[in-house]
N, C-alpha and C positions, 0 to 999 in steps of 0.2 A: 136639767140634766138628765140624760138617758144613761144606764148604767149597761155594762157588757151583757147582763143577763135579758135586758129590755132589746137588745140589737135582734133577738131572733122573731121579726116582724114576719108573719106568713106571706104578706105582699111583698116584701123583699128578697132579693136573691141572698141564698143561703153561701153562696161561694164566697161572698165578701167576708162573713164570719169566719168561714173555713181556712179561706188563704191568712186572716189575722192570726187563728190559732196557730197553723203550720207554721208561719214564720217567727213566732213568738216561741213556739218550742225550738227551733233552729237556734234562735238567739240564746235563749236559756241552756240550751245543749251545749253551745260553743263556750259560754262562759265556764260550766263544768268543765268541759276539755281543757281550756285555759288554766284553770285553778291547778288541776291534778298535774299539767305539763310543767307548770311553775314549781311545785312541790317535787315533781322527780328531779327537776334539773336542780334546786337549792339542795337535794339529798346527796348530789354528789359533788359539792363542793368540799374543800377541805375545812374540817373543823364542823362538819355536819354532825346532826345527831345520829346516834346507831338506829337502825330500823327497828321499828317496832314489832316486827314478826321476823325472824331469821330468813334468809336468802332460802328459796325453794318452799318454803310453807305455806300453805293456803288460806290465805287472811280472810277468803269468802266463807270457809268453813267454819269460821268462829261465830257462835249465836250472840245475839244481843244480850248487852250485858257484860259481856267479856271485857275485862280491862288489860289494856295494853300501854304499854309506855309511851311516852310523848316522843314523839320524832316529827321530822318533815312532813310524812304524810300524815300523821293523826294530830297534830297541832291545831289549836284553836284559832289560827291565824286568820285574819280578814284578807279579801283581795287586796286592799289596799298596803297590809303588810307585806306581803308574798309581792306584789309588785315592786314595791318599794326595796326590799331585798334582793330583787332579781336584778334591778338597775342598778344597784351599788355592785352586786357581783360581777355583772357582764362588763360594766366599764373598769372595774378594779382588775379583771384578770383578761380583759381584752376580747371577750366570746362571744362579742355580737352587738348590737345595738340595742338600747332601753326601751321599753315599752311605756307607750303613750297612757300618763296616770288617769287621765280624764275618763278612760275605759270603766275605772272605779264609780264614776258618777253614773254611768249608764247603768251598771249593773245594781247599784243600790237603787235607783230608780225604779226597776223592773222588780226589784225584792219589796220594797217600800213605799213605792209612788202609788196614785190611784189611776185607773183606766177608766175615762168614761167619755160621752160625748156630749155635744148641747142638746141633742135631741135624736130620737132614732133616725137610722139612714146617714148620719154624718158620720166622717171619719174618726175614728177612736183617739183620744189624747191621752199620754200620759203626763200627769201630773207630780211633783215631788216636792214637800214642805220641808224646813227645817224644824229644830225646837223650838217653842215659844219664847221670846227674848223677855225681857223683864217685864215690858209694857204690854206683855199677851199678845203680841203681835208674831207671826210665821211669816218667813219669807217665802217665795216660791223659788227652788233650786232646780227644778227640771219641769219643762214644757214644752213638748213634742207632738206633732201629729203624727200619728203612726201609720203612714201611707207605707203602700208595697215597695215605694224608691227608698223611705227611710228604713223600712227593715232591712234591704238589700245591702243597703250603705253601711249598718250597724253591722248583720252578719260578716261581712267582708271585713271589717275592722276588727272584728274579735278574731275573725279566720287568720288573719295575717299574723296578728300578735300570737295566734297558737302557733304557727309554722315559724316565725322568729324565736321563740322559746325552744321549739322542737328541735332549730339548727343551732341553739346555745347548749341545747343540752345533750346533742351528738359531739361538740365541740369540747365539752366538759368531758365526756366519756373518754375522748381522745387524749385529753390533757392528764387526767388522773383516772387511769384505767383501775385502778384497785378500787375505784369508789363504785364500779359496778354493781356489784352484789351488796 
């Protein structure tokens, strides 16, 4: 098995690795944007937690170590929890379409999976395994070749989810204008 570091073969075009890294960055960035958009949406719902920082205050000026109250922005909820809450809310309040929960599998594979190739020059593959069972065996839960087409498809899936969440966020602002702040 060749790992990502071994992919830098002087005889191989660096373009391949550069494109992989660029697409991986786009995909991770899209997931970060999706999570923020879901949190923004959830903060506008009736019964949402109060904001951690009063409206108009600059959270970015707070130093590391600052303690803030738990809010929809600061909670430690996972992407799975956020999508579950989002999907429930958009259905309950008729604010849009639910998001595909399998996006969580992709995000988890990126965060906890292993990226490698059979040998130098081969397409990198993303593998993820679950926890060992009682027999000390693990099940493969994700196994995809990270081709340029695969990256483009996944980047598009997450981008569409961001747009859907943004549309629902806008609908929530119109429905509950007092929750804007």
